[in-house]
C-alpha positions in Angstrom: -14.1 52.5 59.4 -14.1 55.6 57.2 -13.8 53.5 54.1 -16.9 51.4 54.9 -19.4 54.1 55.8 -18.0 57.7 56.0 -21.5 59.1 57.0 -22.3 56.8 59.9 -21.9 59.6 62.5 -24.1 62.0 60.5 -26.8 59.3 60.0 -26.7 58.5 63.7 -26.9 62.1 64.7 -30.1 62.7 62.7 -31.9 59.8 64.3 -30.6 60.9 67.7 -32.1 64.4 67.3 -35.4 62.9 66.3 -35.4 60.8 69.5 -34.5 63.8 71.7 -37.4 65.8 70.2 -39.8 63.0 70.7 -38.7 62.6 74.3 -39.3 66.3 74.9 -42.8 66.0 73.6 -43.6 62.9 75.6 -42.2 64.2 78.9 -43.8 67.6 78.5 -40.7 69.7 77.8 -38.6 68.3 80.7 -35.2 69.2 79.4 -33.2 67.8 82.3 -34.8 64.4 82.0 -34.5 64.4 78.2 -30.8 65.4 78.4 -30.1 62.6 80.9 -31.7 60.0 78.7 -30.0 61.2 75.5 -26.6 61.5 77.3 -26.9 57.9 78.6 -27.9 56.6 75.2 -25.0 58.6 73.6 -22.5 57.1 75.9 -23.8 53.6 75.3 -23.8 54.3 71.5 -20.3 55.6 71.6 -19.0 52.5 73.3 -20.9 50.3 70.8 -19.4 52.4 68.0 -15.9 51.7 69.4 -16.6 48.0 69.4 -17.9 48.1 65.9 -14.8 50.0 64.7 -12.7 47.0 65.7 -14.5 44.5 63.5 -16.1 46.4 60.7 -13.1 46.5 58.3 -12.6 42.7 58.6 -16.3 42.1 58.0 -16.4 44.5 55.0 -13.4 42.7 53.5 -15.0 39.3 54.0 -18.2 40.5 52.3 -16.2 42.0 49.4 -14.4 38.7 48.9 -17.7 36.7 48.9 -19.2 39.1 46.3 -16.1 38.9 44.1 -16.2 35.1 44.2 -20.0 35.1 43.4 -19.3 37.5 40.5 -16.7 35.1 39.1 -19.1 32.2 39.5 -21.9 34.1 37.7 -19.5 35.0 34.8 -18.5 31.4 34.5 -22.1 30.3 34.3 -22.8 33.0 31.7 -19.9 31.8 29.6 -21.1 28.2 29.8 -24.6 29.2 28.7 -23.1 31.1 25.8 -21.1 28.0 24.7 -24.1 25.7 25.2 -26.6 27.8 23.3 -24.3 29.4 20.7 -25.7 27.2 17.9 -29.0 29.1 18.2 -27.3 32.4 17.2 
């Protein structure tokens, strides 16, 4: 997973702190309630992260192969156009 997105935890952490601050404002500074909600979301998020870690590299490799194939196809079309319209040059 570190190859695909090395900053995923940092990005998630920033959004999580914004959520915690918003909850504090909404619930009038009730730290215990805010901590309970954020801990619950953190545990759920951690479990989801573990599930994603299982499949993310396979998916990233699949997308990479699709993009490589598309690049080859585009280069072939470009070469065909060059050959087709080379008499204009």
